[in-house]
C-alpha positions as CSV (number, residue, x, y, z in Angstrom):
1,M,162.6,-109.2,68.2
2,N,163.6,-108.7,71.8
3,L,166.6,-106.4,72.3
4,T,168.5,-106.0,75.6
5,I,171.5,-103.6,75.8
6,S,173.3,-103.6,79.1
7,G,176.6,-102.2,80.5
8,H,179.0,-103.6,83.0
9,H,181.1,-100.9,84.7
10,L,179.6,-98.5,82.2
11,E,176.4,-96.5,81.8
12,V,174.7,-97.2,78.4
13,T,174.0,-93.7,77.1
14,P,171.3,-92.9,74.5
15,A,174.0,-92.2,72.0
16,L,175.7,-95.6,72.6
17,R,172.3,-97.3,72.4
18,E,171.5,-95.6,69.1
19,Y,174.9,-96.6,67.7
20,V,174.3,-100.3,68.6
21,L,170.8,-100.1,67.0
22,T,172.1,-98.7,63.8
23,K,174.8,-101.3,63.5
24,L,172.2,-104.1,64.3
25,D,170.1,-102.9,61.4
26,R,172.6,-104.3,59.0
27,V,172.5,-107.7,60.6
28,T,168.7,-107.8,60.7
29,R,168.6,-106.7,57.1
30,H,170.5,-109.8,56.0
31,F,168.5,-112.2,58.2
32,D,165.1,-111.2,59.6
33,Q,164.3,-114.3,61.6
34,V,166.0,-113.0,64.8
35,V,164.2,-113.9,68.0
36,D,166.3,-112.3,70.7
37,V,169.4,-110.1,70.9
38,N,171.4,-109.5,74.1
39,V,174.2,-106.9,73.9
40,L,176.7,-106.5,76.8
41,L,179.1,-103.6,76.8
42,T,182.0,-103.9,79.3
43,V,184.9,-101.8,80.5
44,E,187.5,-104.0,82.0
45,K,189.1,-102.2,84.9
46,K,192.8,-103.0,84.5
47,K,195.7,-100.6,84.6
48,E,194.9,-97.3,83.0
49,K,197.0,-97.9,79.9
50,E,195.7,-101.4,79.4
51,R,192.0,-100.4,79.8
52,R,190.0,-102.5,77.4
53,Q,186.5,-102.0,76.1
54,R,184.6,-105.2,75.3
55,A,181.4,-105.8,73.5
56,E,179.5,-109.1,73.4
57,V,176.4,-110.2,71.5
58,T,174.3,-113.3,71.9
59,L,171.9,-113.6,69.0
60,H,169.1,-116.2,69.2
61,V,167.7,-117.3,65.9
62,K,165.5,-120.3,65.2
63,G,167.5,-123.4,66.1
64,R,170.7,-121.7,67.1
65,D,172.4,-119.2,69.3
66,I,175.2,-117.1,67.8
67,F,177.7,-115.6,70.3
68,V,180.3,-113.0,69.3
69,E,182.7,-111.0,71.4
70,Q,185.3,-108.3,70.5
71,S,187.7,-106.2,72.5
72,H,189.3,-102.9,71.6
73,E,190.7,-99.8,73.3
74,D,187.8,-97.8,71.8
75,L,184.2,-99.0,72.5
76,Y,182.9,-97.8,69.2
77,A,185.6,-99.6,67.3
78,A,184.8,-102.8,69.3
79,I,181.2,-102.5,68.3
80,D,182.1,-102.0,64.7
81,Q,184.3,-105.1,64.6
82,L,181.8,-107.1,66.6
83,M,179.0,-106.3,64.1
84,D,181.2,-107.3,61.2
85,K,181.9,-110.7,62.8
86,L,178.2,-111.1,63.7
87,D,177.1,-110.2,60.2
88,R,179.5,-112.8,58.7
89,Q,178.2,-115.5,61.0
90,V,174.6,-114.6,60.4
91,V,175.1,-114.7,56.6
92,R,176.8,-118.1,57.0
93,H,174.0,-119.4,59.1
94,K,171.4,-118.2,56.6
95,D,173.4,-119.8,53.8
96,R,173.4,-123.2,55.6
97,L,169.6,-123.0,56.1
98,Q,168.9,-122.5,52.4
99,D,168.3,-125.6,50.3
100,H,170.9,-125.6,47.6
101,H,169.7,-128.8,45.9
102,H,167.9,-128.1,42.7
103,Q,165.2,-130.3,41.3
104,A,166.3,-132.0,38.1
105,P,164.0,-131.3,35.2
106,K,161.6,-134.1,34.6
107,R,162.6,-136.3,31.7
108,L,160.5,-136.1,28.7
109,D,159.3,-139.3,27.2
110,A,160.9,-139.7,23.8
111,G,158.2,-142.1,22.5
112,T,155.2,-139.8,23.0
113,P,154.6,-136.8,20.8
């Protein structure tokens, strides 16, 4: 799995990087066929009281790209909510991939012993 964590108007500290990695563990535990993960952490420079922290993830799995973004006043809260959304989408994608059709048991011939 290729992982890229980058910041826009923000320096990605080792603590922030470790926090994102621990949250991503939950997603990869549910679905292990992840090819590529791009995380972008952004601080939007608006007015001081409207300062918003935004986190985005693009998750590339076989056959599909899953994109999730979340904004919050606190970056850690934005990452938490983002990983919750991503986890739900990954579980839904995994559920769609699974074959839910069951084979009918073969009929037994009534005439043969």
